[in-house]
C-alpha angles and dihedrals in degrees: 000000000000124000112260092229094058091048091053090048092054092043091050091047092050091048092049090049092049092049091049093050091046091051092050093049092046092048092050091049093050093048090049092051092048091050091049091050092050091050091049091050091050092050092048091049090051091049090050090052091051092049091049091051091049092047091051091059107033095156091057093047091052094046095048112114117245115252093193115111116251115248115260120236112240132178090265095052093043091059094056 
């Protein structure tokens, strides 16, 4: 039979190790979430700036030529 003091020592060491690992994982997760939120905020801010620029010059946005390719006529679309 093991001595109760040595069992408590190992239990306390294992618990300390688990708490340390949990703290590291939780800290990494929180830092990752904060970084993602900052990146999202930056993208949204950039999108807002683009929309504001487009809204400031609506006549230019409407007159801009379309760069999208025109649809090709195929046998299926010709029948319709």
